[in-house]
N, CA, C and O atoms as CSV, one atom per row, in Angstrom:
chain,resi,resn,atom,element,x,y,z
A,1,MET,N,N,-38.205,-9.867,-68.997
A,1,MET,CA,C,-37.606,-8.639,-68.491
A,1,MET,C,C,-37.171,-8.811,-67.027
A,1,MET,O,O,-36.101,-8.345,-66.634
A,2,ARG,N,N,-37.994,-9.472,-66.239
A,2,ARG,CA,C,-37.685,-9.645,-64.828
A,2,ARG,C,C,-36.417,-10.464,-64.644
A,2,ARG,O,O,-35.596,-10.142,-63.784
A,3,ARG,N,N,-36.244,-11.515,-65.435
A,3,ARG,CA,C,-35.062,-12.369,-65.337
A,3,ARG,C,C,-33.794,-11.568,-65.630
A,3,ARG,O,O,-32.778,-11.752,-64.959
A,4,TRP,N,N,-33.845,-10.696,-66.611
A,4,TRP,CA,C,-32.703,-9.857,-66.954
A,4,TRP,C,C,-32.335,-8.951,-65.781
A,4,TRP,O,O,-31.156,-8.793,-65.463
A,5,ALA,N,N,-33.332,-8.361,-65.144
A,5,ALA,CA,C,-33.079,-7.480,-64.003
A,5,ALA,C,C,-32.432,-8.251,-62.850
A,5,ALA,O,O,-31.554,-7.718,-62.172
A,6,GLU,N,N,-32.852,-9.489,-62.623
A,6,GLU,CA,C,-32.261,-10.295,-61.553
A,6,GLU,C,C,-30.788,-10.584,-61.822
A,6,GLU,O,O,-29.974,-10.592,-60.898
A,7,LEU,N,N,-30.448,-10.820,-63.080
A,7,LEU,CA,C,-29.063,-11.123,-63.420
A,7,LEU,C,C,-28.156,-9.907,-63.292
A,7,LEU,O,O,-26.966,-10.059,-63.015
A,8,TRP,N,N,-28.684,-8.718,-63.485
A,8,TRP,CA,C,-27.873,-7.502,-63.460
A,8,TRP,C,C,-27.928,-6.773,-62.125
A,8,TRP,O,O,-27.312,-5.718,-61.975
A,9,THR,N,N,-28.642,-7.309,-61.172
A,9,THR,CA,C,-28.769,-6.677,-59.867
A,9,THR,C,C,-27.758,-7.288,-58.902
A,9,THR,O,O,-27.614,-8.507,-58.820
A,10,GLU,N,N,-27.064,-6.421,-58.174
A,10,GLU,CA,C,-26.127,-6.904,-57.171
A,10,GLU,C,C,-26.912,-7.504,-56.016
A,10,GLU,O,O,-27.784,-6.853,-55.442
A,11,HIS,N,N,-26.604,-8.725,-55.685
A,11,HIS,CA,C,-27.300,-9.414,-54.605
A,11,HIS,C,C,-26.521,-9.212,-53.316
A,11,HIS,O,O,-25.377,-9.650,-53.197
A,12,ARG,N,N,-27.143,-8.551,-52.358
A,12,ARG,CA,C,-26.521,-8.298,-51.068
A,12,ARG,C,C,-27.438,-8.824,-49.985
A,12,ARG,O,O,-28.658,-8.728,-50.113
A,13,PRO,N,N,-26.880,-9.378,-48.925
A,13,PRO,CA,C,-27.730,-9.816,-47.820
A,13,PRO,C,C,-28.314,-8.609,-47.088
A,13,PRO,O,O,-27.749,-7.516,-47.113
A,14,ALA,N,N,-29.431,-8.826,-46.451
A,14,ALA,CA,C,-30.046,-7.752,-45.667
A,14,ALA,C,C,-29.163,-7.459,-44.461
A,14,ALA,O,O,-28.747,-8.387,-43.768
A,15,PRO,N,N,-28.868,-6.194,-44.197
A,15,PRO,CA,C,-28.023,-5.856,-43.051
A,15,PRO,C,C,-28.639,-6.337,-41.740
A,15,PRO,O,O,-29.857,-6.299,-41.565
A,16,LEU,N,N,-27.808,-6.777,-40.846
A,16,LEU,CA,C,-28.271,-7.203,-39.528
A,16,LEU,C,C,-28.422,-5.989,-38.617
A,16,LEU,O,O,-27.843,-4.933,-38.870
A,17,THR,N,N,-29.194,-6.150,-37.572
A,17,THR,CA,C,-29.350,-5.101,-36.582
A,17,THR,C,C,-28.515,-5.483,-35.365
A,17,THR,O,O,-28.752,-6.511,-34.732
A,18,LEU,N,N,-27.534,-4.638,-35.048
A,18,LEU,CA,C,-26.625,-4.927,-33.940
A,18,LEU,C,C,-26.688,-3.817,-32.897
A,18,LEU,O,O,-26.952,-2.659,-33.220
A,19,THR,N,N,-26.444,-4.185,-31.652
A,19,THR,CA,C,-26.322,-3.180,-30.602
A,19,THR,C,C,-24.935,-2.542,-30.705
A,19,THR,O,O,-24.076,-3.035,-31.436
A,20,ASP,N,N,-24.722,-1.463,-29.984
A,20,ASP,CA,C,-23.421,-0.802,-29.992
A,20,ASP,C,C,-22.314,-1.739,-29.521
A,20,ASP,O,O,-21.230,-1.765,-30.102
A,21,THR,N,N,-22.582,-2.495,-28.488
A,21,THR,CA,C,-21.599,-3.428,-27.950
A,21,THR,C,C,-21.285,-4.525,-28.963
A,21,THR,O,O,-20.120,-4.875,-29.149
A,22,GLU,N,N,-22.313,-5.074,-29.624
A,22,GLU,CA,C,-22.097,-6.101,-30.637
A,22,GLU,C,C,-21.277,-5.558,-31.806
A,22,GLU,O,O,-20.419,-6.257,-32.346
A,23,MET,N,N,-21.544,-4.307,-32.196
A,23,MET,CA,C,-20.784,-3.687,-33.277
A,23,MET,C,C,-19.310,-3.584,-32.915
A,23,MET,O,O,-18.447,-3.973,-33.702
A,24,LEU,N,N,-19.018,-3.066,-31.737
A,24,LEU,CA,C,-17.628,-2.902,-31.310
A,24,LEU,C,C,-16.919,-4.245,-31.171
A,24,LEU,O,O,-15.756,-4.376,-31.552
A,25,ASP,N,N,-17.611,-5.236,-30.632
A,25,ASP,CA,C,-17.025,-6.570,-30.513
A,25,ASP,C,C,-16.711,-7.147,-31.893
A,25,ASP,O,O,-15.640,-7.716,-32.102
A,26,TRP,N,N,-17.651,-6.999,-32.840
A,26,TRP,CA,C,-17.447,-7.545,-34.177
A,26,TRP,C,C,-16.300,-6.823,-34.877
A,26,TRP,O,O,-15.463,-7.460,-35.516
A,27,LEU,N,N,-16.257,-5.499,-34.758
A,27,LEU,CA,C,-15.165,-4.738,-35.368
A,27,LEU,C,C,-13.807,-5.167,-34.830
A,27,LEU,O,O,-12.863,-5.346,-35.600
A,28,SER,N,N,-13.702,-5.334,-33.515
A,28,SER,CA,C,-12.411,-5.692,-32.926
A,28,SER,C,C,-12.002,-7.122,-33.267
A,28,SER,O,O,-10.810,-7.427,-33.316
A,29,GLU,N,N,-12.972,-8.000,-33.502
A,29,GLU,CA,C,-12.639,-9.391,-33.774
A,29,GLU,C,C,-12.375,-9.669,-35.252
A,29,GLU,O,O,-11.470,-10.439,-35.575
A,30,TYR,N,N,-13.149,-9.059,-36.163
A,30,TYR,CA,C,-13.081,-9.431,-37.572
A,30,TYR,C,C,-12.560,-8.355,-38.511
A,30,TYR,O,O,-12.149,-8.676,-39.627
A,31,CYS,N,N,-12.561,-7.117,-38.113
A,31,CYS,CA,C,-12.241,-6.034,-39.031
A,31,CYS,C,C,-10.760,-5.676,-38.986
A,31,CYS,O,O,-10.196,-5.432,-37.919
A,32,ASP,N,N,-10.144,-5.650,-40.163
A,32,ASP,CA,C,-8.730,-5.304,-40.264
A,32,ASP,C,C,-8.521,-3.798,-40.345
A,32,ASP,O,O,-7.568,-3.264,-39.778
A,33,GLN,N,N,-9.418,-3.114,-41.053
A,33,GLN,CA,C,-9.240,-1.680,-41.267
A,33,GLN,C,C,-10.597,-1.029,-41.540
A,33,GLN,O,O,-11.447,-1.598,-42.226
A,34,ALA,N,N,-10.782,0.159,-40.996
A,34,ALA,CA,C,-11.959,0.977,-41.273
A,34,ALA,C,C,-11.475,2.339,-41.761
A,34,ALA,O,O,-10.670,2.992,-41.098
A,35,VAL,N,N,-11.963,2.758,-42.911
A,35,VAL,CA,C,-11.517,4.007,-43.523
A,35,VAL,C,C,-12.723,4.924,-43.701
A,35,VAL,O,O,-13.767,4.504,-44.199
A,36,TYR,N,N,-12.567,6.186,-43.286
A,36,TYR,CA,C,-13.611,7.182,-43.522
A,36,TYR,C,C,-13.137,8.132,-44.612
A,36,TYR,O,O,-12.029,8.664,-44.548
A,37,ARG,N,N,-13.970,8.336,-45.593
A,37,ARG,CA,C,-13.641,9.269,-46.673
A,37,ARG,C,C,-14.648,10.412,-46.656
A,37,ARG,O,O,-15.860,10.200,-46.616
A,38,LEU,N,N,-14.116,11.619,-46.688
A,38,LEU,CA,C,-14.973,12.800,-46.742
A,38,LEU,C,C,-15.661,12.882,-48.094
A,38,LEU,O,O,-15.096,12.451,-49.099
A,39,PRO,N,N,-16.862,13.424,-48.136
A,39,PRO,CA,C,-17.552,13.560,-49.423
A,39,PRO,C,C,-16.852,14.582,-50.325
A,39,PRO,O,O,-16.308,15.581,-49.854
A,40,THR,N,N,-16.879,14.309,-51.616
A,40,THR,CA,C,-16.356,15.213,-52.634
A,40,THR,C,C,-17.446,15.372,-53.695
A,40,THR,O,O,-18.470,14.693,-53.621
A,41,PRO,N,N,-17.254,16.235,-54.660
A,41,PRO,CA,C,-18.260,16.347,-55.728
A,41,PRO,C,C,-18.457,15.035,-56.511
A,41,PRO,O,O,-19.528,14.812,-57.074
A,42,GLU,N,N,-17.440,14.173,-56.549
A,42,GLU,CA,C,-17.537,12.919,-57.296
A,42,GLU,C,C,-17.905,11.713,-56.431
A,42,GLU,O,O,-18.308,10.678,-56.962
A,43,TYR,N,N,-17.774,11.830,-55.114
A,43,TYR,CA,C,-17.947,10.688,-54.223
A,43,TYR,C,C,-18.785,11.110,-53.027
A,43,TYR,O,O,-18.575,12.184,-52.465
A,44,CYS,N,N,-19.731,10.268,-52.637
A,44,CYS,CA,C,-20.652,10.643,-51.559
A,44,CYS,C,C,-20.031,10.531,-50.169
A,44,CYS,O,O,-20.607,11.031,-49.203
A,45,GLY,N,N,-18.881,9.893,-50.048
A,45,GLY,CA,C,-18.241,9.770,-48.747
A,45,GLY,C,C,-18.810,8.621,-47.944
A,45,GLY,O,O,-19.772,7.980,-48.368
A,46,GLY,N,N,-18.230,8.358,-46.802
A,46,GLY,CA,C,-18.708,7.299,-45.927
A,46,GLY,C,C,-17.590,6.394,-45.470
A,46,GLY,O,O,-16.411,6.725,-45.597
A,47,PHE,N,N,-17.969,5.247,-44.936
A,47,PHE,CA,C,-17.025,4.301,-44.348
A,47,PHE,C,C,-16.823,3.103,-45.258
A,47,PHE,O,O,-17.766,2.601,-45.870
A,48,THR,N,N,-15.587,2.655,-45.334
A,48,THR,CA,C,-15.245,1.410,-46.021
A,48,THR,C,C,-14.560,0.518,-45.005
A,48,THR,O,O,-13.585,0.914,-44.366
A,49,LEU,N,N,-15.086,-0.702,-44.862
A,49,LEU,CA,C,-14.521,-1.673,-43.931
A,49,LEU,C,C,-13.851,-2.797,-44.710
A,49,LEU,O,O,-14.383,-3.288,-45.706
A,50,TYR,N,N,-12.682,-3.190,-44.240
A,50,TYR,CA,C,-11.962,-4.327,-44.796
A,50,TYR,C,C,-11.910,-5.386,-43.703
A,50,TYR,O,O,-11.149,-5.262,-42.743
A,51,CYS,N,N,-12.719,-6.421,-43.852
A,51,CYS,CA,C,-12.870,-7.422,-42.806
A,51,CYS,C,C,-12.770,-8.824,-43.398
A,51,CYS,O,O,-13.679,-9.267,-44.101
A,52,GLU,N,N,-11.674,-9.522,-43.118
A,52,GLU,CA,C,-11.512,-10.914,-43.535
A,52,GLU,C,C,-11.957,-11.159,-44.969
A,52,GLU,O,O,-12.887,-11.932,-45.195
A,53,ASP,N,N,-11.326,-10.529,-45.929
A,53,ASP,CA,C,-11.587,-10.682,-47.361
A,53,ASP,C,C,-12.931,-10.118,-47.808
A,53,ASP,O,O,-13.396,-10.435,-48.903
A,54,ILE,N,N,-13.556,-9.299,-46.990
A,54,ILE,CA,C,-14.814,-8.647,-47.352
A,54,ILE,C,C,-14.590,-7.146,-47.317
A,54,ILE,O,O,-14.101,-6.601,-46.327
A,55,LYS,N,N,-14.953,-6.486,-48.405
A,55,LYS,CA,C,-14.871,-5.027,-48.458
A,55,LYS,C,C,-16.299,-4.499,-48.543
A,55,LYS,O,O,-17.045,-4.855,-49.457
A,56,THR,N,N,-16.676,-3.654,-47.593
A,56,THR,CA,C,-18.031,-3.137,-47.512
A,56,THR,C,C,-17.990,-1.634,-47.352
A,56,THR,O,O,-17.188,-1.102,-46.584
A,57,SER,N,N,-18.865,-0.945,-48.083
A,57,SER,CA,C,-18.964,0.515,-47.977
A,57,SER,C,C,-20.398,0.917,-47.660
A,57,SER,O,O,-21.353,0.303,-48.136
A,58,ALA,N,N,-20.526,1.953,-46.850
A,58,ALA,CA,C,-21.836,2.497,-46.501
A,58,ALA,C,C,-21.644,3.927,-46.006
A,58,ALA,O,O,-20.536,4.305,-45.624
A,59,PRO,N,N,-22.712,4.726,-46.010
A,59,PRO,CA,C,-22.590,6.121,-45.591
A,59,PRO,C,C,-22.260,6.316,-44.110
A,59,PRO,O,O,-21.642,7.315,-43.742
A,60,THR,N,N,-22.667,5.370,-43.256
A,60,THR,CA,C,-22.395,5.501,-41.823
A,60,THR,C,C,-21.642,4.266,-41.332
A,60,THR,O,O,-21.676,3.211,-41.966
A,61,LEU,N,N,-20.970,4.411,-40.209
A,61,LEU,CA,C,-20.247,3.277,-39.635
A,61,LEU,C,C,-21.211,2.166,-39.246
A,61,LEU,O,O,-20.930,0.993,-39.490
A,62,ARG,N,N,-22.336,2.517,-38.648
A,62,ARG,CA,C,-23.332,1.517,-38.251
A,62,ARG,C,C,-23.815,0.723,-39.459
A,62,ARG,O,O,-23.881,-0.505,-39.402
A,63,ALA,N,N,-24.148,1.399,-40.538
A,63,ALA,CA,C,-24.625,0.711,-41.741
A,63,ALA,C,C,-23.539,-0.188,-42.325
A,63,ALA,O,O,-23.827,-1.299,-42.770
A,64,ALA,N,N,-22.299,0.283,-42.327
A,64,ALA,CA,C,-21.190,-0.512,-42.864
A,64,ALA,C,C,-20.964,-1.768,-42.029
A,64,ALA,O,O,-20.755,-2.846,-42.586
A,65,VAL,N,N,-21.002,-1.650,-40.714
A,65,VAL,CA,C,-20.788,-2.801,-39.838
A,65,VAL,C,C,-21.931,-3.801,-39.972
A,65,VAL,O,O,-21.689,-5.004,-40.060
A,66,CYS,N,N,-23.160,-3.325,-39.989
A,66,CYS,CA,C,-24.311,-4.230,-40.104
A,66,CYS,C,C,-24.299,-4.980,-41.436
A,66,CYS,O,O,-24.625,-6.167,-41.482
A,67,LEU,N,N,-23.925,-4.296,-42.514
A,67,LEU,CA,C,-23.840,-4.949,-43.815
A,67,LEU,C,C,-22.661,-5.914,-43.866
A,67,LEU,O,O,-22.800,-7.021,-44.387
A,68,ALA,N,N,-21.509,-5.522,-43.340
A,68,ALA,CA,C,-20.336,-6.405,-43.331
A,68,ALA,C,C,-20.611,-7.662,-42.511
A,68,ALA,O,O,-20.181,-8.752,-42.887
A,69,THR,N,N,-21.314,-7.522,-41.407
A,69,THR,CA,C,-21.659,-8.673,-40.573
A,69,THR,C,C,-22.545,-9.644,-41.345
A,69,THR,O,O,-22.333,-10.855,-41.298
A,70,ALA,N,N,-23.532,-9.113,-42.051
A,70,ALA,CA,C,-24.426,-9.965,-42.837
A,70,ALA,C,C,-23.656,-10.658,-43.963
A,70,ALA,O,O,-23.867,-11.845,-44.210
A,71,GLU,N,N,-22.773,-9.937,-44.645
A,71,GLU,CA,C,-21.972,-10.537,-45.713
A,71,GLU,C,C,-21.033,-11.610,-45.163
A,71,GLU,O,O,-20.848,-12.656,-45.785
A,72,TRP,N,N,-20.440,-11.347,-43.994
A,72,TRP,CA,C,-19.545,-12.315,-43.382
A,72,TRP,C,C,-20.298,-13.584,-43.000
A,72,TRP,O,O,-19.813,-14.690,-43.236
A,73,GLU,N,N,-21.482,-13.429,-42.410
A,73,GLU,CA,C,-22.269,-14.601,-42.022
A,73,GLU,C,C,-22.699,-15.405,-43.261
A,73,GLU,O,O,-22.697,-16.636,-43.231
A,74,GLU,N,N,-23.066,-14.710,-44.347
A,74,GLU,CA,C,-23.453,-15.402,-45.569
A,74,GLU,C,C,-22.272,-16.171,-46.155
A,74,GLU,O,O,-22.437,-17.298,-46.621
A,75,ALA,N,N,-21.099,-15.579,-46.134
A,75,ALA,CA,C,-19.913,-16.229,-46.689
A,75,ALA,C,C,-19.452,-17.417,-45.838
A,75,ALA,O,O,-18.803,-18.325,-46.358
A,76,ASN,N,N,-19.770,-17.424,-44.562
A,76,ASN,CA,C,-19.305,-18.469,-43.654
A,76,ASN,C,C,-20.392,-19.432,-43.217
A,76,ASN,O,O,-20.273,-20.061,-42.165
A,77,GLU,N,N,-21.433,-19.556,-43.993
A,77,GLU,CA,C,-22.500,-20.503,-43.654
A,77,GLU,C,C,-22.107,-21.908,-43.994
A,77,GLU,O,O,-22.885,-22.837,-43.777
């Protein structure tokens, strides 16, 4: 049962912890577009970042940037 759960679970890197300055620097260097969507009855809303072939969504900008940074670092190791 455990093996099945591992195969069906989306594997995401743990989000990094960044300062405000690090977030802004990373956004300006790697991010092509940041989109905010208001919540609707069908969608919880939040930020979607498009950064160098990585699309990341999270409820807050900070969470989206920290997750996108971790995904970018994992992809470029």
